[in-house]
C-alpha positions as CSV (number, residue, x, y, z in Angstrom):
1,M,-27.9,-22.4,15.9
2,Q,-25.1,-21.3,13.1
3,V,-26.4,-18.2,12.8
4,R,-25.2,-16.9,16.2
5,P,-21.4,-17.4,15.5
6,F,-21.5,-15.9,12.6
7,L,-23.1,-12.5,13.7
8,I,-20.8,-12.7,16.4
9,C,-17.9,-12.7,13.7
10,L,-19.2,-10.1,12.1
11,T,-20.1,-7.9,15.0
12,L,-16.5,-8.3,15.7
13,I,-14.8,-7.9,12.1
14,G,-17.2,-4.7,12.0
15,A,-16.1,-3.7,15.3
16,V,-12.4,-3.7,14.6
17,G,-13.0,-2.4,11.3
18,I,-14.6,0.7,12.5
19,S,-12.4,1.1,15.4
20,G,-9.2,1.4,13.2
21,C,-11.0,4.3,11.0
22,S,-9.7,7.9,11.6
23,T,-10.2,10.7,9.8
24,P,-7.5,13.2,8.0
25,A,-7.8,15.4,10.3
26,E,-7.2,13.4,13.8
27,R,-4.1,11.3,11.7
28,A,-3.0,15.0,11.4
29,A,-3.7,16.1,15.1
30,S,-1.8,12.8,16.1
31,R,1.2,13.4,13.5
32,A,1.6,17.1,15.3
33,E,0.8,15.7,19.1
34,A,4.0,12.9,18.4
35,A,5.7,16.2,16.7
36,R,5.4,18.6,20.1
37,A,6.4,15.1,22.2
38,L,9.5,14.3,20.3
39,E,10.5,18.5,20.8
40,A,9.8,18.2,24.6
41,R,12.0,15.3,24.4
42,F,14.9,17.7,22.5
43,V,14.0,20.1,24.9
44,N,14.6,18.4,27.9
45,A,17.7,16.6,26.9
46,C,19.6,20.0,25.9
47,L,17.9,21.7,29.5
48,G,19.1,18.4,31.3
49,Y,22.8,18.7,29.8
50,G,22.7,22.2,31.3
51,F,22.2,24.6,28.8
52,K,20.3,27.9,29.4
53,N,16.6,28.1,27.5
54,G,17.6,30.7,24.4
55,S,21.1,30.7,25.0
56,P,23.3,29.9,21.8
57,E,24.7,26.8,23.1
58,Y,21.0,26.1,23.9
59,N,20.2,26.5,20.4
60,Q,23.1,24.4,19.0
61,C,22.2,21.8,21.2
62,L,18.0,21.5,20.0
63,A,19.9,21.5,16.8
64,N,21.9,18.8,17.2
65,E,19.6,16.8,18.9
66,R,17.0,17.2,15.8
67,K,20.2,16.3,13.6
68,T,20.7,13.1,15.5
69,Y,17.4,12.1,15.7
70,K,17.1,12.1,12.0
71,T,20.1,10.2,11.2
72,M,19.2,7.9,13.4
73,E,16.1,7.3,11.7
74,I,17.5,6.9,8.2
75,A,19.9,4.5,9.9
76,K,17.1,2.4,11.0
77,S,15.0,3.3,7.7
78,A,17.9,1.6,5.6
79,E,18.5,-1.0,8.2
80,R,14.5,-2.0,7.5
81,E,15.1,-1.9,3.8
82,A,18.4,-4.3,4.1
83,N,16.4,-7.0,6.0
84,R,13.5,-6.8,3.4
85,A,16.2,-7.3,0.3
86,R,17.6,-10.1,2.4
87,R,14.3,-12.1,2.6
88,A,13.5,-11.2,-0.7
89,A,16.8,-13.0,-2.0
90,A,16.5,-15.8,0.8
91,Q,12.9,-16.1,-0.7
92,A,14.7,-16.2,-4.3
93,I,16.5,-18.5,-3.6
94,E,14.5,-20.9,-2.1
95,D,12.0,-20.5,-5.0
96,A,15.1,-21.5,-7.7
97,E,15.7,-24.7,-5.0
98,Y,12.6,-25.7,-5.4
99,N,11.7,-25.1,-8.8
100,A,15.2,-26.5,-9.4
101,R,13.9,-29.9,-7.1
102,R,10.8,-30.2,-9.1
103,A,12.2,-29.7,-12.6
104,K,14.6,-33.2,-11.6
105,R,11.9,-34.8,-10.3
106,Q,9.7,-34.1,-13.4
107,A,12.0,-35.1,-15.8
108,G,12.5,-38.5,-14.0
109,I,9.4,-39.3,-14.6
110,D,9.8,-38.2,-17.9
111,A,12.4,-40.7,-18.4
112,L,10.3,-43.5,-16.9
113,F,7.2,-43.0,-19.1
114,Y,8.8,-41.1,-22.8
């Protein structure tokens, strides 16, 4: 009865594939909700600092919170890119060492037979 496991796997793969899909409108709604939640976090922080809603100090606090968040996101992005570059460099070194060992081994084999 080999057909049953195949059908189960096919069903699972289909379910996972379909559940991962979303329409552009759903993605836009998700991004908008995330932006609203982030803005609410900034508002709550400034109110928590004691600023009165609508005051110049409150508005400056919001601007500072947004700027700090953006700066932190840029720093995180730069760190991720630096990590990618380090991994790529390490992989290049590993590949070069492997190729050097392989060439040395091949040279030894060639010296024996040629």
